[in-house]
ZAMARGU-4260 file (C-alpha; in steps of 0.2 Angstrom, whole numbers, plus 5000, padded with zeros to 4 digits):
<rodrens>
0) 5356/5385/5728 | 5365/5369/5726 | 5379/5362/5736 | 5386/5360/5719 | 5391/5377/5718
5) 5406/5373/5732 | 5422/5366/5723 | 5434/5372/5739 | 5432/5370/5757 | 5441/5382/5770
10) 5440/5376/5789 | 5442/5387/5801 | 5448/5383/5819 | 5441/5392/5836 | 5462/5398/5837
15) 5458/5403/5818 | 5443/5411/5821 | 5449/5419/5839 | 5464/5426/5830 | 5455/5431/5814
20) 5442/5441/5826 | 5456/5451/5836 | 5466/5457/5821 | 5449/5465/5816 | 5446/5473/5832
25) 5461/5480/5831 | 5456/5489/5817 | 5441/5494/5827 | 5447/5498/5843 | 5450/5516/5840
30) 5431/5518/5838 | 5416/5519/5851 | 5400/5510/5848 | 5386/5511/5857 | 5382/5493/5857
35) 5383/5477/5847 | 5369/5469/5834 | 5373/5451/5830 | 5367/5443/5815 | 5362/5423/5823
40) 5368/5410/5822 | 5382/5414/5814 | 5386/5430/5820 | 5386/5425/5839 | 5401/5421/5842
45) 5411/5432/5834 | 5401/5446/5843 | 5405/5439/5859 | 5423/5438/5855 | 5422/5457/5849
50) 5409/5463/5864 | 5426/5456/5877 | 5439/5464/5864 | 5433/5480/5864 | 5425/5478/5881
55) 5406/5483/5875 | 5393/5476/5888 | 5378/5481/5878 | 5375/5466/5863 | 5358/5464/5853
60) 5353/5453/5840 | 5345/5451/5823 | 5339/5435/5821 | 5335/5430/5802 | 5337/5412/5795
65) 5343/5408/5777 | 5353/5392/5775 | 5352/5376/5780 | 5367/5368/5779 | 5374/5373/5764
70) 5358/5376/5754 | 5352/5393/5754 | 5333/5396/5753 | 5323/5411/5756 | 5327/5425/5772
75) 5315/5421/5785 | 5317/5436/5799 | 5313/5430/5818 | 5318/5444/5825 | 5324/5464/5823
80) 5329/5478/5831 | 5320/5496/5836 | 5333/5506/5829 | 5342/5510/5814 | 5360/5506/5819
85) 5368/5524/5822 | 5382/5520/5833 | 5379/5503/5832 | 5392/5488/5828 | 5382/5475/5816
90) 5392/5458/5814 | 5390/5442/5807 | 5403/5428/5803 | 5403/5428/5784 | 5392/5438/5771
95) 5391/5426/5756 | 5380/5431/5742 | 5372/5447/5752 | 5355/5440/5752 | 5356/5442/5771
100) 5367/5457/5771 | 5353/5465/5761 | 5338/5464/5773 | 5350/5469/5791 | 5357/5484/5780
105) 5339/5490/5776 | 5335/5485/5797 | 5350/5494/5801 | 5355/5509/5787 | 5367/5517/5800
110) 5375/5502/5809 | 5395/5500/5804 | 5396/5482/5798 | 5409/5470/5797 | 5412/5452/5795
115) 5427/5439/5798 | 5426/5433/5779 | 5418/5440/5765 | 5416/5433/5746 | 5414/5444/5732
120) 5397/5446/5730 | 5391/5450/5747 | 5407/5461/5752 | 5403/5476/5746 | 5388/5476/5759
125) 5398/5478/5774 | 5411/5491/5779 | 5425/5481/5785 | 5429/5461/5783 | 5447/5453/5787
130) 5446/5439/5776 | 5439/5438/5757 | 5438/5420/5750 | 5433/5413/5734 | 5413/5413/5730
135) 5414/5394/5727 | 5420/5390/5745 | 5412/5383/5759 | 5419/5390/5777 | 5418/5377/5790
140) 5416/5384/5805 | 5420/5376/5821 | 5405/5376/5830 | 5400/5364/5812 | 5415/5352/5817
145) 5418/5339/5829 | 5435/5332/5836 | 5434/5312/5828 | 5449/5299/5830 | 5458/5298/5815
150) 5463/5281/5811 | 5483/5282/5807 | 5486/5282/5785 | 5497/5266/5785 | 5480/5256/5795
155) 5469/5263/5783 | 5478/5258/5768 | 5480/5241/5775 | 5463/5238/5781 | 5458/5245/5763
160) 5469/5233/5753 | 5464/5219/5764
</rodrens>
């Protein structure tokens, strides 16, 4: 996969992520889960926030690598789980092409699978998502960004013109 496939960008702040997770939790609050399985790395932070909001203490991980920055490659399953997901909440930040979701669905076919964000190719693989975004949109998550000084516009223009 090439970075040429991304023509839009959606930036998610820490505040926006927390608000989105809380909205998703309102949809889940009536359900009881044995525990949460986070898909690492992206699902770790949403899973922790969901665990707090739903008062779930048991958290496990499925560790799969499928991206190197914006380049999607093959799946590398580094850690699975020893159950079929019955009664468990499976959490990821995003379902994109569905490659990771398919692999995890095979591991945990009975889990209730939620993501905060979903793209059309992967959306049918999750039970719930909060926000759907275009397939050609790169989502910039807060854990991938830093805060930096931005020079005032007038100074940028003046330095460029001189």
